[in-house]
C-alpha positions as CSV (number, residue, x, y, z in Angstrom):
1,M,0.0,0.0,0.0
2,T,1.3,3.4,-0.9
3,K,1.3,6.6,1.2
4,G,-0.4,8.3,-1.8
5,F,-0.7,7.5,-5.4
6,L,1.6,6.8,-8.3
7,T,1.5,8.3,-11.7
8,L,3.6,7.0,-14.6
9,V,4.1,9.4,-17.5
10,T,4.9,7.5,-20.7
11,Q,4.9,7.8,-24.4
12,K,3.8,5.5,-27.2
13,N,6.5,3.3,-28.7
14,C,8.8,3.9,-25.7
15,S,10.5,0.7,-24.7
16,K,11.8,2.2,-21.4
17,C,8.2,3.2,-20.6
18,R,7.0,-0.3,-21.1
19,K,9.8,-1.6,-18.8
20,A,8.8,0.9,-16.1
21,E,5.2,-0.2,-16.4
22,E,6.2,-3.8,-16.1
23,M,8.4,-3.1,-13.0
24,L,5.4,-1.5,-11.3
25,K,3.1,-4.3,-12.2
26,Q,5.6,-6.9,-11.0
27,A,5.9,-5.0,-7.7
28,G,2.2,-5.2,-7.3
29,L,1.8,-1.4,-7.2
30,Q,-1.3,0.4,-8.5
31,F,-0.6,3.4,-10.7
32,K,-2.2,5.7,-13.2
33,E,-0.6,5.9,-16.6
34,V,-0.5,9.2,-18.4
35,D,0.4,9.2,-22.1
36,A,2.6,12.3,-22.7
37,S,2.0,11.9,-26.5
38,S,-1.7,12.8,-26.1
39,K,-3.0,16.3,-25.8
40,T,-4.2,15.8,-22.2
41,G,-0.9,14.0,-21.3
42,R,1.2,16.9,-22.8
43,T,-0.8,19.3,-20.7
44,F,-0.2,17.2,-17.6
45,A,3.5,16.8,-18.3
46,A,4.0,20.5,-18.9
47,S,2.2,21.3,-15.6
48,K,4.6,19.0,-13.8
49,C,7.7,20.2,-15.7
50,I,8.2,16.6,-17.1
51,I,10.6,16.5,-20.0
52,L,11.6,12.8,-20.0
53,T,9.7,9.6,-20.1
54,P,9.2,7.4,-18.3
55,T,8.7,9.6,-15.2
56,L,7.2,8.2,-12.0
57,I,5.6,10.6,-9.5
58,L,4.5,9.7,-6.0
59,S,1.9,12.2,-4.7
60,D,0.1,12.4,-1.4
61,S,-3.6,12.2,-1.0
62,D,-3.9,15.9,-1.7
63,G,-2.0,15.6,-5.0
64,T,1.2,17.2,-3.7
65,E,4.3,15.6,-5.2
66,I,6.3,13.7,-2.6
67,C,9.1,12.5,-5.0
68,R,9.7,11.5,-8.6
69,A,12.0,9.3,-10.7
70,A,12.9,10.0,-14.3
71,S,15.1,7.1,-15.4
72,E,14.9,3.3,-15.3
73,E,17.4,3.2,-12.4
74,E,15.7,5.9,-10.4
75,I,12.3,4.1,-10.9
76,K,13.9,0.8,-9.7
77,D,15.3,2.6,-6.7
78,M,12.0,4.3,-6.0
79,I,10.1,1.0,-6.2
80,K,12.5,-0.6,-3.7
81,S,12.6,2.4,-1.3
82,S,10.5,2.8,1.7
83,E,9.1,6.1,0.4
84,I,6.4,4.3,-1.5
85,F,5.4,1.8,1.2
């Protein structure tokens, strides 16, 4: 169970995004995926200053960002860290 909620920002045809998605699923974590290649996704990414995909954001119940990871290694570390659990 997470302290808040996870959002994974991805793009179509992004192999690193698919790997990040699979890591989250294997860890049994629930998350919302936002496609940064869609109009809504671009707006969300811009509002969060996201320039790389995949980006994983942990937010609290109020929607305030707690932490983020913007590379495969950072996402692995974030999944393993106690910040999420």
